[in-house]
C-alpha positions as CSV (number, residue, x, y, z in Angstrom):
1,V,3.6,5.7,4.0
2,R,7.2,4.6,3.2
3,C,10.3,5.2,5.2
4,G,11.1,8.8,5.2
5,G,7.7,10.2,3.8
6,G,5.4,12.5,5.5
7,H,3.5,10.7,8.3
8,A,-0.5,10.8,8.4
9,E,-0.5,13.5,11.2
10,V,1.7,15.7,8.8
11,N,-0.4,15.3,5.8
12,T,-3.7,15.7,7.9
13,F,-2.7,19.0,9.4
14,A,-1.3,20.3,6.0
15,S,-4.8,19.6,4.5
16,V,-6.4,22.1,6.9
17,R,-7.2,25.3,5.5
18,A,-5.7,28.3,7.2
19,A,-9.1,29.8,7.6
20,D,-10.2,26.7,9.6
21,E,-7.2,26.5,11.7
22,R,-9.0,28.4,14.7
23,L,-11.3,25.2,14.8
24,L,-8.1,23.0,15.8
25,P,-8.6,23.8,19.6
26,E,-12.0,22.2,19.4
27,S,-11.0,19.1,17.3
28,T,-10.2,15.6,17.8
29,I,-7.5,13.7,15.8
30,Y,-7.8,9.9,15.3
31,V,-4.7,7.9,14.7
32,S,-4.3,4.2,14.2
33,L,-0.7,4.2,15.7
34,E,0.8,6.3,18.5
35,P,2.4,9.6,17.2
36,C,6.0,9.5,17.0
37,S,8.0,11.3,19.5
38,H,11.6,11.2,18.3
39,Y,13.6,12.9,15.6
40,G,14.2,10.6,12.7
41,K,13.9,11.4,9.1
42,T,10.7,13.4,10.0
43,P,10.1,15.6,13.0
44,P,8.2,14.3,15.9
45,C,4.3,14.0,15.1
46,A,3.6,14.3,18.8
47,E,5.2,17.8,19.1
48,L,3.1,18.8,15.9
49,I,-0.1,17.8,17.5
50,I,0.9,19.8,20.6
51,R,1.7,22.7,18.7
52,K,-1.4,22.6,16.8
53,G,-3.4,22.5,20.2
54,V,-6.0,19.8,19.3
55,R,-8.4,19.1,22.1
56,R,-8.2,15.5,21.9
57,V,-6.3,12.5,20.6
58,V,-7.7,8.9,20.0
59,C,-5.1,6.4,19.3
60,G,-5.7,2.8,18.2
61,C,-2.5,1.0,19.3
62,V,0.9,1.9,21.0
63,D,3.9,2.1,18.8
64,P,6.2,-1.0,19.3
65,F,9.2,1.0,17.9
66,A,11.6,1.5,21.0
67,K,12.2,5.0,20.6
68,V,8.5,5.8,20.8
69,S,6.6,2.9,22.8
70,G,4.4,5.0,24.8
71,R,6.6,8.3,24.9
72,G,4.4,9.9,22.2
73,I,1.3,9.4,24.1
74,E,3.0,10.5,27.4
75,M,4.3,13.5,25.7
76,I,0.8,14.6,24.4
77,R,-0.8,14.0,27.9
78,L,1.8,16.1,29.7
79,A,0.9,18.9,27.4
80,G,-2.7,18.9,28.7
81,I,-4.2,17.0,25.7
82,D,-6.8,14.3,26.4
83,V,-5.4,10.9,25.1
84,T,-7.7,7.7,24.7
85,V,-5.6,4.7,23.7
86,G,-6.8,1.2,22.4
87,V,-9.8,2.1,20.3
88,L,-10.1,-0.7,17.8
89,E,-6.8,-1.9,18.9
90,K,-7.1,-5.2,17.1
91,E,-8.0,-3.7,13.8
92,C,-5.3,-1.2,14.0
93,L,-2.5,-3.8,14.7
94,E,-3.7,-5.6,11.7
95,L,-3.6,-2.4,9.6
96,N,-0.1,-1.7,10.8
97,R,1.1,-5.6,10.9
98,K,4.1,-4.6,8.6
99,F,5.4,-1.9,10.7
100,V,4.8,-3.9,14.0
101,T,6.6,-7.1,12.6
102,F,9.6,-4.8,11.5
103,N,10.0,-3.5,14.9
104,T,9.2,-6.5,16.9
105,L,10.9,-9.2,15.0
106,H,13.6,-6.9,13.5
107,R,12.9,-8.1,9.8
108,P,10.6,-7.5,7.2
109,Y,6.9,-8.6,6.9
110,I,7.1,-11.7,4.7
111,L,4.5,-12.7,2.3
112,L,4.9,-16.0,0.5
113,K,2.8,-16.5,-2.7
114,W,2.3,-18.8,-5.6
115,A,-0.1,-20.1,-8.0
116,Q,-0.8,-23.6,-8.6
117,T,-2.9,-26.1,-10.7
118,A,-5.8,-28.1,-9.4
119,D,-3.5,-31.1,-8.8
120,G,-0.8,-29.0,-7.1
121,F,1.9,-28.0,-9.6
122,I,3.3,-24.4,-9.9
123,G,5.1,-25.0,-13.1
124,H,6.5,-27.2,-15.7
125,S,9.7,-29.1,-14.9
126,P,12.7,-26.9,-16.2
127,E,14.1,-29.9,-18.3
128,S,10.7,-30.0,-20.1
129,G,11.7,-27.0,-22.3
130,L,8.0,-25.9,-22.1
131,P,7.3,-22.1,-21.8
132,P,6.3,-21.0,-18.1
133,L,2.8,-22.4,-17.0
134,A,0.1,-19.6,-17.2
135,I,-1.9,-20.2,-14.1
136,S,-3.3,-16.6,-13.1
137,T,-6.0,-15.0,-15.2
138,P,-5.6,-11.5,-16.6
139,F,-7.6,-10.2,-13.8
140,T,-5.9,-12.1,-10.9
141,K,-2.5,-11.0,-12.5
142,M,-3.6,-7.5,-12.1
143,L,-4.3,-8.2,-8.4
144,V,-0.8,-9.5,-8.0
145,H,0.5,-6.3,-9.6
146,K,-1.7,-4.2,-7.1
147,L,-0.2,-6.4,-4.3
148,R,3.2,-5.8,-5.4
149,S,2.7,-2.1,-5.2
150,E,2.0,-2.4,-1.5
151,Y,5.2,-3.9,-0.6
152,D,8.9,-2.6,-0.4
153,A,10.8,-5.5,-2.0
154,I,10.1,-8.7,-3.8
155,L,12.3,-12.0,-4.3
156,V,12.8,-15.1,-6.4
157,G,15.1,-17.7,-6.5
158,R,18.0,-18.0,-9.0
159,V,16.5,-20.7,-11.3
160,T,13.2,-18.8,-11.5
161,D,14.9,-15.8,-12.5
162,E,17.0,-17.7,-15.2
163,T,14.3,-19.6,-16.7
164,E,11.3,-17.3,-16.6
165,H,13.0,-13.9,-16.4
166,P,10.3,-12.2,-14.5
167,Q,10.1,-8.4,-14.3
168,L,8.4,-8.3,-10.9
169,N,7.2,-5.0,-11.4
170,V,3.7,-3.1,-11.3
171,R,3.3,-2.5,-15.1
172,L,-0.4,-3.5,-14.6
173,W,-1.1,-1.3,-11.7
174,A,-0.5,2.1,-10.6
175,G,2.4,2.7,-7.8
176,N,5.9,2.0,-6.9
177,S,7.4,-1.1,-8.1
178,P,9.0,-3.1,-5.2
179,Q,12.8,-3.6,-5.1
180,R,13.7,-6.6,-7.1
181,I,15.9,-9.3,-5.4
182,V,17.3,-12.5,-6.8
183,L,18.4,-15.0,-4.1
184,S,21.8,-16.2,-5.5
185,R,23.5,-19.4,-4.8
186,G,25.2,-19.4,-1.3
187,T,23.0,-16.5,0.0
188,S,20.5,-17.6,2.9
189,P,17.1,-16.0,3.4
190,Q,18.3,-14.7,6.6
191,Q,21.0,-12.8,5.0
192,I,18.6,-11.2,2.8
193,L,16.3,-10.3,5.5
194,D,19.1,-8.7,7.5
195,E,20.1,-6.7,4.7
196,L,16.5,-5.5,4.0
197,Y,16.2,-4.7,7.8
198,N,19.3,-2.4,7.8
199,E,18.0,-0.8,4.6
200,K,14.6,-0.2,6.6
201,L,12.6,-2.2,4.0
202,Q,9.6,-3.2,6.1
203,S,7.9,-5.9,3.6
204,L,8.8,-8.5,1.2
205,I,6.9,-10.7,-1.2
206,V,8.5,-14.0,-1.9
207,E,7.4,-15.3,-5.3
208,G,9.3,-18.4,-6.2
209,G,10.3,-20.9,-7.1
210,A,9.5,-23.9,-5.1
211,K,12.9,-24.3,-3.6
212,T,12.9,-20.8,-2.5
213,L,9.5,-20.7,-1.2
214,N,10.3,-24.1,0.7
215,S,13.5,-22.6,2.3
216,F,11.5,-19.8,3.7
217,I,8.8,-22.0,4.9
218,G,11.4,-24.6,6.5
219,L,13.1,-21.7,8.5
220,G,9.7,-20.5,9.7
221,L,10.4,-17.2,8.0
222,W,6.9,-15.9,6.8
223,D,3.9,-14.2,8.0
224,E,1.4,-14.4,5.4
225,I,0.9,-17.1,2.5
226,R,-1.3,-16.4,-0.6
227,V,-2.2,-19.4,-2.8
228,E,-3.9,-19.1,-6.1
229,A,-5.3,-22.1,-7.5
230,A,-6.6,-22.7,-11.2
231,P,-9.2,-25.4,-12.0
232,F,-7.0,-27.3,-14.6
233,S,-4.3,-30.1,-13.9
234,V,-1.1,-31.0,-15.6
235,Y,-0.3,-34.1,-13.8
236,T,3.4,-33.5,-13.8
237,G,6.0,-30.7,-13.2
238,V,7.1,-28.8,-10.2
239,K,5.0,-29.4,-7.1
240,A,3.7,-26.6,-4.9
241,P,5.1,-26.0,-1.6
242,K,3.4,-27.9,1.1
243,L,1.5,-25.4,3.7
244,P,3.1,-25.2,7.1
245,E,1.1,-27.2,9.9
246,N,0.6,-23.8,11.6
247,A,-0.8,-22.1,8.7
248,V,-4.4,-20.9,9.3
249,L,-6.9,-20.0,6.7
250,V,-8.1,-16.4,7.1
251,K,-9.5,-15.5,3.7
252,H,-11.0,-17.5,0.7
253,E,-12.2,-16.0,-2.7
254,I,-13.4,-17.1,-5.8
255,I,-12.4,-14.8,-8.7
256,G,-13.6,-15.9,-12.1
257,S,-12.4,-19.4,-12.6
258,N,-9.7,-19.3,-10.0
259,E,-9.5,-19.6,-6.1
260,I,-7.5,-17.5,-4.0
261,K,-6.7,-18.4,-0.2
262,I,-4.8,-16.5,2.3
263,F,-3.3,-17.9,5.2
264,R,-1.5,-16.5,8.5
265,K,0.4,-18.1,11.4
266,L,-1.4,-19.7,14.0
């Protein structure tokens, strides 16, 4: 759910037919994240749950947002509703990792991604005059567009924008395109992150180029890294970023001829 949209609890109760509302006092509602307890862009979900009169609430993890952080659970318990907390907590924290990162580190969740050849190059040298190096397959390119639809913003460096003119949208997938950002000369990654945080954008993909990716890695500003590797070599060009020492492989897939690896911080 994007900021300002209807929360899951609101959508859940809206899906209950009027004829079935009589069953709510016998019902249990399962939520991955603690129901909110404050008035923001939407009314408190904790109050809605109380008003609907469900019998029990099962909550995966406590909301780290300072205006909630246990208050929603307390509000529901004080209304006499049974609340169980911590069910599949690890899985729920993973599901809500972008929201948790945004509210604990006060910056968007950051995914760095690049595609490289078997010998570790992400593109031709700018002075070569060659067109952009095609590394992704049609299918893995579609997967990238799906990934973009799941993020709020997407960023490339100035040189990549000027030489490759990437659209950075989701034309090969359904959904919203992320907000397009170009890291211009004199602007630091932290300045971009501060601006995104103020705009309440919770997630960012950094797609290149090498200098921009390395600047985020050097500052430790990343949460996840996705590397796609093709089976061919080019022997010269722009070298792919070096993975940080604290990057841990969490997923490995072979998709057609290409290999995709996902890393998280140790």
